[in-house]
py3Dmol code that shows the C-alpha trace and the ligand (Angstrom):
import py3Dmol

protein = """\
ATOM      1  CA  MET A   1     -35.326   0.947  45.578  1.00  0.00           C
ATOM      2  CA  ASP A   2     -39.080   1.561  45.326  1.00  0.00           C
ATOM      3  CA  SER A   3     -40.012  -1.026  42.766  1.00  0.00           C
ATOM      4  CA  LYS A   4     -43.592   0.342  42.453  1.00  0.00           C
ATOM      5  CA  LYS A   5     -42.286   3.750  41.460  1.00  0.00           C
ATOM      6  CA  ASP A   6     -39.883   2.406  38.899  1.00  0.00           C
ATOM      7  CA  PHE A   7     -42.328   0.084  37.231  1.00  0.00           C
ATOM      8  CA  LYS A   8     -43.385   1.213  33.812  1.00  0.00           C
ATOM      9  CA  THR A   9     -46.182  -0.433  31.876  1.00  0.00           C
ATOM     10  CA  PRO A  10     -44.688  -1.785  28.692  1.00  0.00           C
ATOM     11  CA  LYS A  11     -46.040  -0.123  25.611  1.00  0.00           C
ATOM     12  CA  ILE A  12     -47.865  -2.658  23.441  1.00  0.00           C
ATOM     13  CA  SER A  13     -48.793  -1.503  20.024  1.00  0.00           C
ATOM     14  CA  PHE A  14     -50.859  -3.721  17.796  1.00  0.00           C
ATOM     15  CA  GLN A  15     -51.906  -2.885  14.333  1.00  0.00           C
ATOM     16  CA  ILE A  16     -54.295  -4.836  12.166  1.00  0.00           C
ATOM     17  CA  PRO A  17     -52.372  -5.456   8.950  1.00  0.00           C
ATOM     18  CA  THR A  18     -53.621  -3.466   6.009  1.00  0.00           C
ATOM     19  CA  VAL A  19     -53.388  -4.387   2.380  1.00  0.00           C
ATOM     20  CA  THR A  20     -50.904  -2.293   0.542  1.00  0.00           C
ATOM     21  CA  THR A  21     -50.160  -4.651  -2.331  1.00  0.00           C
ATOM     22  CA  THR A  22     -50.599  -3.131  -5.715  1.00  0.00           C
ATOM     23  CA  THR A  23     -50.111  -5.320  -8.724  1.00  0.00           C
ATOM     24  CA  THR A  24     -49.935  -4.299 -12.279  1.00  0.00           C
ATOM     25  CA  ALA A  25     -51.384  -6.662 -14.817  1.00  0.00           C
ATOM     26  CA  ALA A  26     -49.738  -7.429 -18.130  1.00  0.00           C
ATOM     27  CA  ASN A  27     -52.086  -4.992 -19.875  1.00  0.00           C
ATOM     28  CA  GLY A  28     -50.980  -2.201 -17.505  1.00  0.00           C
ATOM     29  CA  ASN A  29     -54.216  -2.066 -15.460  1.00  0.00           C
ATOM     30  CA  ASP A  30     -53.800  -1.377 -11.759  1.00  0.00           C
ATOM     31  CA  LYS A  31     -55.455  -4.131  -9.687  1.00  0.00           C
ATOM     32  CA  SER A  32     -55.316  -2.312  -6.387  1.00  0.00           C
ATOM     33  CA  ASN A  33     -59.011  -1.406  -6.452  1.00  0.00           C
ATOM     34  CA  LYS A  34     -59.978  -5.056  -6.699  1.00  0.00           C
ATOM     35  CA  LEU A  35     -57.849  -5.854  -3.654  1.00  0.00           C
ATOM     36  CA  GLN A  36     -59.424  -2.992  -1.720  1.00  0.00           C
ATOM     37  CA  GLN A  37     -62.855  -4.369  -2.572  1.00  0.00           C
ATOM     38  CA  ASN A  38     -61.963  -7.683  -1.007  1.00  0.00           C
ATOM     39  CA  ARG A  39     -60.590  -6.048   2.121  1.00  0.00           C
ATOM     40  CA  ASN A  40     -63.406  -7.470   4.281  1.00  0.00           C
ATOM     41  CA  ASP A  41     -62.511 -10.980   3.311  1.00  0.00           C
ATOM     42  CA  LEU A  42     -59.107 -10.672   4.917  1.00  0.00           C
ATOM     43  CA  ASP A  43     -58.639 -12.456   8.208  1.00  0.00           C
ATOM     44  CA  PRO A  44     -56.408 -10.023  10.219  1.00  0.00           C
ATOM     45  CA  ARG A  45     -54.841 -12.933  12.125  1.00  0.00           C
ATOM     46  CA  VAL A  46     -53.396 -14.584   9.079  1.00  0.00           C
ATOM     47  CA  ASN A  47     -53.730 -11.822   6.473  1.00  0.00           C
ATOM     48  CA  LYS A  48     -55.247 -14.309   4.052  1.00  0.00           C
ATOM     49  CA  ARG A  49     -58.573 -14.366   2.297  1.00  0.00           C
ATOM     50  CA  VAL A  50     -61.199 -16.498   4.044  1.00  0.00           C
ATOM     51  CA  MET A  51     -64.857 -17.000   3.239  1.00  0.00           C
ATOM     52  CA  ILE A  52     -66.933 -15.514   6.050  1.00  0.00           C
ATOM     53  CA  GLN A  53     -69.999 -17.634   6.744  1.00  0.00           C
ATOM     54  CA  SER A  54     -72.382 -17.617   9.685  1.00  0.00           C
ATOM     55  CA  GLY A  55     -72.689 -20.687  11.835  1.00  0.00           C
ATOM     56  CA  CYS A  56     -69.369 -22.179  10.946  1.00  0.00           C
ATOM     57  CA  SER A  57     -65.966 -22.351  12.490  1.00  0.00           C
ATOM     58  CA  THR A  58     -63.310 -20.114  11.048  1.00  0.00           C
ATOM     59  CA  LEU A  59     -61.493 -23.029   9.479  1.00  0.00           C
ATOM     60  CA  GLY A  60     -60.756 -22.434   5.831  1.00  0.00           C
ATOM     61  CA  SER A  61     -63.551 -22.862   3.397  1.00  0.00           C
ATOM     62  CA  ASN A  62     -63.570 -23.742  -0.294  1.00  0.00           C
ATOM     63  CA  VAL A  63     -61.211 -20.886  -1.067  1.00  0.00           C
ATOM     64  CA  ALA A  64     -57.659 -22.232  -1.220  1.00  0.00           C
ATOM     65  CA  ASP A  65     -55.044 -20.082   0.495  1.00  0.00           C
ATOM     66  CA  SER A  66     -52.809 -19.671  -2.501  1.00  0.00           C
ATOM     67  CA  ASP A  67     -52.237 -21.019  -5.964  1.00  0.00           C
ATOM     68  CA  ASP A  68     -49.758 -23.505  -4.481  1.00  0.00           C
ATOM     69  CA  ASP A  69     -52.442 -24.784  -2.102  1.00  0.00           C
ATOM     70  CA  LYS A  70     -54.809 -25.112  -5.019  1.00  0.00           C
ATOM     71  CA  ASN A  71     -52.383 -27.112  -7.080  1.00  0.00           C
ATOM     72  CA  ASN A  72     -50.594 -29.176  -4.492  1.00  0.00           C
ATOM     73  CA  ASN A  73     -52.874 -29.705  -1.537  1.00  0.00           C
ATOM     74  CA  LYS A  74     -56.440 -30.230  -2.611  1.00  0.00           C
ATOM     75  CA  LYS A  75     -57.311 -31.579   0.868  1.00  0.00           C
ATOM     76  CA  LYS A  76     -57.217 -27.960   2.122  1.00  0.00           C
ATOM     77  CA  ILE A  77     -60.274 -27.129   0.011  1.00  0.00           C
ATOM     78  CA  ARG A  78     -63.387 -27.602   2.125  1.00  0.00           C
ATOM     79  CA  ASN A  79     -66.956 -27.746   0.957  1.00  0.00           C
ATOM     80  CA  LYS A  80     -69.106 -25.738   3.261  1.00  0.00           C
ATOM     81  CA  VAL A  81     -72.502 -24.545   2.161  1.00  0.00           C
ATOM     82  CA  ARG A  82     -74.095 -21.168   2.823  1.00  0.00           C
ATOM     83  CA  LEU A  83     -76.518 -21.751   5.649  1.00  0.00           C
ATOM     84  CA  LYS A  84     -79.985 -20.117   5.565  1.00  0.00           C
ATOM     85  CA  PRO A  85     -80.577 -17.255   8.031  1.00  0.00           C
ATOM     86  CA  GLY A  86     -81.496 -18.622  11.446  1.00  0.00           C
ATOM     87  CA  HIS A  87     -79.433 -21.770  10.893  1.00  0.00           C
ATOM     88  CA  SER A  88     -76.172 -20.909  12.606  1.00  0.00           C
ATOM     89  CA  ALA A  89     -74.448 -23.081  15.203  1.00  0.00           C
ATOM     90  CA  LEU A  90     -75.798 -20.733  17.866  1.00  0.00           C
ATOM     91  CA  ASP A  91     -79.365 -21.105  16.544  1.00  0.00           C
ATOM     92  CA  TRP A  92     -78.976 -24.902  16.758  1.00  0.00           C
ATOM     93  CA  TYR A  93     -77.710 -24.583  20.307  1.00  0.00           C
ATOM     94  CA  LYS A  94     -80.772 -22.504  21.256  1.00  0.00           C
ATOM     95  CA  LEU A  95     -83.129 -24.933  19.538  1.00  0.00           C
ATOM     96  CA  THR A  96     -81.718 -27.921  21.350  1.00  0.00           C
ATOM     97  CA  ASN A  97     -81.950 -26.115  24.675  1.00  0.00           C
ATOM     98  CA  GLU A  98     -85.499 -24.889  24.216  1.00  0.00           C
ATOM     99  CA  VAL A  99     -87.166 -27.532  22.060  1.00  0.00           C
ATOM    100  CA  GLY A 100     -84.775 -30.503  22.063  1.00  0.00           C
ATOM    101  CA  ILE A 101     -84.735 -30.734  25.808  1.00  0.00           C
ATOM    102  CA  GLN A 102     -88.460 -31.589  25.655  1.00  0.00           C
ATOM    103  CA  GLY A 103     -87.723 -34.431  23.268  1.00  0.00           C
ATOM    104  CA  LYS A 104     -89.247 -32.558  20.324  1.00  0.00           C
ATOM    105  CA  LEU A 105     -86.291 -32.751  17.931  1.00  0.00           C
ATOM    106  CA  ILE A 106     -86.943 -36.396  17.117  1.00  0.00           C
ATOM    107  CA  THR A 107     -89.203 -37.571  14.333  1.00  0.00           C
ATOM    108  CA  GLY A 108     -90.642 -41.017  13.604  1.00  0.00           C
ATOM    109  CA  LEU A 109     -91.255 -42.158  17.182  1.00  0.00           C
ATOM    110  CA  ASP A 110     -95.043 -42.536  16.785  1.00  0.00           C
ATOM    111  CA  SER A 111     -94.589 -45.294  14.235  1.00  0.00           C
ATOM    112  CA  LEU A 112     -92.530 -47.443  16.641  1.00  0.00           C
ATOM    113  CA  ILE A 113     -95.552 -48.699  18.557  1.00  0.00           C
ATOM    114  CA  LYS A 114     -96.708 -50.516  15.428  1.00  0.00           C
ATOM    115  CA  ASP A 115     -93.247 -51.505  14.250  1.00  0.00           C
ATOM    116  CA  GLU A 116     -92.835 -55.261  14.674  1.00  0.00           C
ATOM    117  CA  ASP A 117     -89.087 -55.093  14.299  1.00  0.00           C
ATOM    118  CA  PHE A 118     -88.926 -52.584  17.115  1.00  0.00           C
ATOM    119  CA  LEU A 119     -91.256 -54.643  19.334  1.00  0.00           C
ATOM    120  CA  LYS A 120     -89.088 -57.727  18.794  1.00  0.00           C
ATOM    121  CA  LEU A 121     -85.987 -55.904  20.020  1.00  0.00           C
ATOM    122  CA  ASN A 122     -87.555 -54.062  22.955  1.00  0.00           C
ATOM    123  CA  ASN A 123     -89.578 -55.578  25.789  1.00  0.00           C
ATOM    124  CA  PRO A 124     -92.881 -53.689  26.238  1.00  0.00           C
ATOM    125  CA  ASN A 125     -92.924 -54.679  29.932  1.00  0.00           C
ATOM    126  CA  ALA A 126     -89.503 -53.169  30.658  1.00  0.00           C
ATOM    127  CA  GLY A 127     -89.182 -49.921  32.590  1.00  0.00           C
ATOM    128  CA  ASN A 128     -87.554 -47.954  29.786  1.00  0.00           C
ATOM    129  CA  PHE A 129     -90.318 -48.956  27.361  1.00  0.00           C
ATOM    130  CA  LYS A 130     -93.038 -47.895  29.837  1.00  0.00           C
ATOM    131  CA  CYS A 131     -91.339 -44.519  30.399  1.00  0.00           C
ATOM    132  CA  PHE A 132     -91.123 -44.131  26.589  1.00  0.00           C
ATOM    133  CA  MET A 133     -94.874 -44.758  26.366  1.00  0.00           C
ATOM    134  CA  PHE A 134     -95.444 -42.095  29.022  1.00  0.00           C
ATOM    135  CA  GLY A 135     -93.561 -39.582  26.862  1.00  0.00           C
ATOM    136  CA  VAL A 136     -90.149 -39.481  28.558  1.00  0.00           C
ATOM    137  CA  PRO A 137     -87.641 -38.241  25.894  1.00  0.00           C
ATOM    138  CA  THR A 138     -85.625 -41.126  24.447  1.00  0.00           C
ATOM    139  CA  PHE A 139     -82.277 -39.544  25.389  1.00  0.00           C
ATOM    140  CA  LYS A 140     -83.287 -39.778  29.059  1.00  0.00           C
ATOM    141  CA  LEU A 141     -84.151 -43.492  29.028  1.00  0.00           C
ATOM    142  CA  LYS A 142     -81.870 -45.975  30.751  1.00  0.00           C
ATOM    143  CA  PRO A 143     -81.068 -48.380  29.329  1.00  0.00           C
ATOM    144  CA  TYR A 144     -81.532 -46.939  25.820  1.00  0.00           C
ATOM    145  CA  LEU A 145     -84.140 -48.364  23.456  1.00  0.00           C
ATOM    146  CA  ARG A 146     -82.627 -50.703  20.876  1.00  0.00           C
ATOM    147  CA  PHE A 147     -82.639 -50.368  17.078  1.00  0.00           C
ATOM    148  CA  ASN A 148     -81.276 -52.418  14.220  1.00  0.00           C
ATOM    149  CA  HIS A 149     -80.564 -51.861  10.530  1.00  0.00           C
ATOM    150  CA  LYS A 150     -84.084 -52.893   9.510  1.00  0.00           C
ATOM    151  CA  ILE A 151     -85.719 -50.258  11.720  1.00  0.00           C
ATOM    152  CA  LEU A 152     -83.240 -47.609  10.597  1.00  0.00           C
ATOM    153  CA  GLN A 153     -84.217 -48.214   6.970  1.00  0.00           C
ATOM    154  CA  LYS A 154     -87.686 -46.875   7.664  1.00  0.00           C
ATOM    155  CA  HIS A 155     -86.314 -43.431   8.594  1.00  0.00           C
ATOM    156  CA  VAL A 156     -84.379 -42.172   5.615  1.00  0.00           C
ATOM    157  CA  SER A 157     -86.449 -39.296   4.243  1.00  0.00           C
ATOM    158  CA  GLU A 158     -85.934 -35.537   4.555  1.00  0.00           C
ATOM    159  CA  ASP A 159     -88.758 -35.270   7.064  1.00  0.00           C
ATOM    160  CA  ASP A 160     -87.787 -38.338   9.082  1.00  0.00           C
ATOM    161  CA  CYS A 161     -84.071 -38.958   8.966  1.00  0.00           C
ATOM    162  CA  TRP A 162     -82.034 -41.127  11.342  1.00  0.00           C
ATOM    163  CA  THR A 163     -78.381 -42.097  11.398  1.00  0.00           C
ATOM    164  CA  VAL A 164     -75.892 -44.074  13.510  1.00  0.00           C
ATOM    165  CA  HIS A 165     -72.753 -42.638  15.024  1.00  0.00           C
ATOM    166  CA  ASN A 166     -70.469 -44.599  17.381  1.00  0.00           C
ATOM    167  CA  GLY A 167     -73.136 -47.190  18.164  1.00  0.00           C
ATOM    168  CA  LYS A 168     -75.856 -44.635  18.896  1.00  0.00           C
ATOM    169  CA  VAL A 169     -78.931 -43.854  16.839  1.00  0.00           C
ATOM    170  CA  TYR A 170     -79.632 -40.135  16.272  1.00  0.00           C
ATOM    171  CA  CYS A 171     -82.377 -38.180  14.565  1.00  0.00           C
ATOM    172  CA  MET A 172     -80.920 -35.731  12.049  1.00  0.00           C
ATOM    173  CA  THR A 173     -84.226 -34.427  10.641  1.00  0.00           C
ATOM    174  CA  TYR A 174     -84.123 -30.995  12.252  1.00  0.00           C
ATOM    175  CA  TYR A 175     -80.347 -30.721  11.900  1.00  0.00           C
ATOM    176  CA  LEU A 176     -80.217 -31.231   8.112  1.00  0.00           C
ATOM    177  CA  HIS A 177     -80.368 -27.539   7.248  1.00  0.00           C
ATOM    178  CA  PHE A 178     -78.032 -26.539  10.069  1.00  0.00           C
ATOM    179  CA  HIS A 179     -75.302 -28.826   8.737  1.00  0.00           C
ATOM    180  CA  PRO A 180     -72.353 -26.726   7.467  1.00  0.00           C
ATOM    181  CA  GLY A 181     -71.615 -29.479   4.913  1.00  0.00           C
ATOM    182  CA  GLY A 182     -75.200 -29.310   3.606  1.00  0.00           C
ATOM    183  CA  ALA A 183     -78.363 -31.415   3.887  1.00  0.00           C
ATOM    184  CA  ASP A 184     -77.726 -33.355   0.677  1.00  0.00           C
ATOM    185  CA  ILE A 185     -74.543 -35.047   1.828  1.00  0.00           C
ATOM    186  CA  LEU A 186     -76.277 -36.221   5.034  1.00  0.00           C
ATOM    187  CA  LEU A 187     -79.267 -37.544   3.110  1.00  0.00           C
ATOM    188  CA  GLU A 188     -77.038 -39.360   0.628  1.00  0.00           C
ATOM    189  CA  GLU A 189     -74.298 -40.651   2.906  1.00  0.00           C
ATOM    190  CA  ALA A 190     -75.688 -40.847   6.427  1.00  0.00           C
ATOM    191  CA  ALA A 191     -79.450 -41.363   6.341  1.00  0.00           C
ATOM    192  CA  GLY A 192     -80.284 -44.871   7.520  1.00  0.00           C
ATOM    193  CA  LYS A 193     -76.585 -45.769   7.733  1.00  0.00           C
ATOM    194  CA  ASP A 194     -73.697 -45.870  10.149  1.00  0.00           C
ATOM    195  CA  CYS A 195     -71.912 -42.594   9.321  1.00  0.00           C
ATOM    196  CA  THR A 196     -69.047 -42.978  11.809  1.00  0.00           C
ATOM    197  CA  ARG A 197     -66.305 -43.635   9.242  1.00  0.00           C
ATOM    198  CA  LEU A 198     -67.288 -40.762   6.921  1.00  0.00           C
ATOM    199  CA  PHE A 199     -67.855 -38.460   9.850  1.00  0.00           C
ATOM    200  CA  ASN A 200     -64.333 -39.097  11.116  1.00  0.00           C
ATOM    201  CA  GLU A 201     -62.943 -38.587   7.664  1.00  0.00           C
ATOM    202  CA  TYR A 202     -64.519 -35.125   7.351  1.00  0.00           C
ATOM    203  CA  HIS A 203     -64.415 -33.720  10.883  1.00  0.00           C
ATOM    204  CA  PRO A 204     -63.269 -35.922  13.754  1.00  0.00           C
ATOM    205  CA  TRP A 205     -63.094 -32.809  15.988  1.00  0.00           C
ATOM    206  CA  VAL A 206     -66.911 -32.316  15.943  1.00  0.00           C
ATOM    207  CA  ASN A 207     -68.541 -33.367  19.218  1.00  0.00           C
ATOM    208  CA  VAL A 208     -71.634 -35.319  18.155  1.00  0.00           C
ATOM    209  CA  GLU A 209     -72.524 -36.374  21.692  1.00  0.00           C
ATOM    210  CA  LYS A 210     -72.969 -32.717  22.659  1.00  0.00           C
ATOM    211  CA  LEU A 211     -74.372 -31.453  19.378  1.00  0.00           C
ATOM    212  CA  PHE A 212     -76.955 -34.257  19.170  1.00  0.00           C
ATOM    213  CA  GLU A 213     -77.475 -34.725  22.882  1.00  0.00           C
ATOM    214  CA  THR A 214     -81.250 -34.221  22.620  1.00  0.00           C
ATOM    215  CA  CYS A 215     -81.536 -36.020  19.265  1.00  0.00           C
ATOM    216  CA  LEU A 216     -80.417 -39.356  20.707  1.00  0.00           C
ATOM    217  CA  ILE A 217     -82.972 -42.100  20.013  1.00  0.00           C
ATOM    218  CA  GLY A 218     -81.184 -45.153  21.368  1.00  0.00           C
ATOM    219  CA  ALA A 219     -78.563 -47.815  20.945  1.00  0.00           C
ATOM    220  CA  TYR A 220     -77.701 -49.494  17.645  1.00  0.00           C
ATOM    221  CA  VAL A 221     -77.537 -53.300  17.738  1.00  0.00           C
ATOM    222  CA  SER A 222     -76.447 -55.559  14.888  1.00  0.00           C
ATOM    223  CA  GLU A 223     -79.030 -58.244  15.748  1.00  0.00           C
ATOM    224  CA  PRO A 224     -81.545 -58.986  13.007  1.00  0.00           C
TER     225      PRO A 224
END
"""
ligand_1 = """\
43
LIG
C -73.655 -37.112 12.799
C -73.769 -36.310 11.778
C -72.981 -35.065 11.507
C -72.848 -33.954 12.243
C -73.464 -33.636 13.614
C -72.004 -33.020 11.490
C -71.605 -31.767 11.919
C -70.795 -30.928 11.219
C -70.238 -29.691 11.697
C -70.449 -29.116 13.109
C -69.513 -29.154 10.706
C -68.671 -27.864 10.810
C -67.243 -28.287 11.135
C -66.285 -27.142 11.217
O -66.567 -26.050 10.726
O -65.221 -27.347 11.811
C -69.646 -30.025 9.581
C -69.057 -29.769 8.346
C -69.115 -30.666 7.321
N -69.600 -31.947 7.327
Fe -70.628 -32.790 8.817
N -71.638 -33.641 10.321
C -72.201 -34.888 10.313
C -72.037 -35.845 9.353
C -71.360 -35.693 8.203
C -71.153 -36.697 7.205
C -71.576 -38.169 7.338
C -70.479 -36.111 6.187
C -69.969 -36.712 4.917
C -70.455 -37.727 4.319
C -70.276 -34.739 6.539
C -69.657 -33.798 5.739
C -69.368 -32.520 6.089
C -68.745 -31.559 5.244
C -68.336 -31.779 3.798
C -68.593 -30.387 5.997
C -68.039 -29.030 5.527
C -66.629 -29.078 5.194
C -65.696 -29.519 6.291
O -65.887 -29.136 7.476
O -64.756 -30.268 5.977
N -70.801 -34.520 7.751
N -70.398 -31.110 9.907
"""
view = py3Dmol.view(width=600, height=400)
view.addModel(protein, "pdb")
view.setStyle({"model": 0}, {"cartoon": {"style": "trace"}})
view.addModel(ligand_1, "xyz")
view.setStyle({"model": 1}, {"stick": {}})
view.zoomTo()
view.show()
């Protein structure tokens, strides 16, 4: 038997589900127009309403899937903010590749030279310190520069904002308005603090090491 001849490509038909639901309200009004209006909000993969928002994953947003979800599973309701144009995840990626790579996504470094707490923790004669003085980006230094809680406390404003995640100190200043959870929550809960626990509570799947690769300032130490 000539298997080539007999082979037939299976017919695969795929149709994006369409909304056909028509409900009639108690007062007799037909609600189908309203459903048609929301057609664009339907995710064809799950046929459920989702909030479309640039720069975010397609995980559900603060629209609960159904009334049951709303009543019984409040954890499903997420609090993403609407990001400003030019602040998508892709825009952040481009910024880190073009600007971050030059060490320009980190604020507050100039003040370190006069910061006694910093000078106590880091030896000015060490190789990494000298490279830092020559302008080598902090994320490239080996070993990393060292920072403690006292130093961190001096970088908690919107235009100079540092945080700690998994023992590493990062600058969040330029990321604040790219954050899908909003700038405010970072300023309130993460600025000048170790945000590891809260971070893991909200989104343990987010890869900080990659996202903040060029925002790395150094290592966090608990020494006074
Ligand atoms: C190291 C700093 C942080 C980075 C790089 C970061 C990054 C991100 C990213 C990429 C998302 C989108 C996640 C997704 O769509 O799957 C997100 C969402 C969010 N983040 Fe953060 N985040 C940080 C810290 C925090 C902290 C400390 C909090 C809370 C105190 C927080 C609260 C939120 C919230 C509420 C959302 C939106 C809703 C959600 O995804 O559940 N983030 N963040």
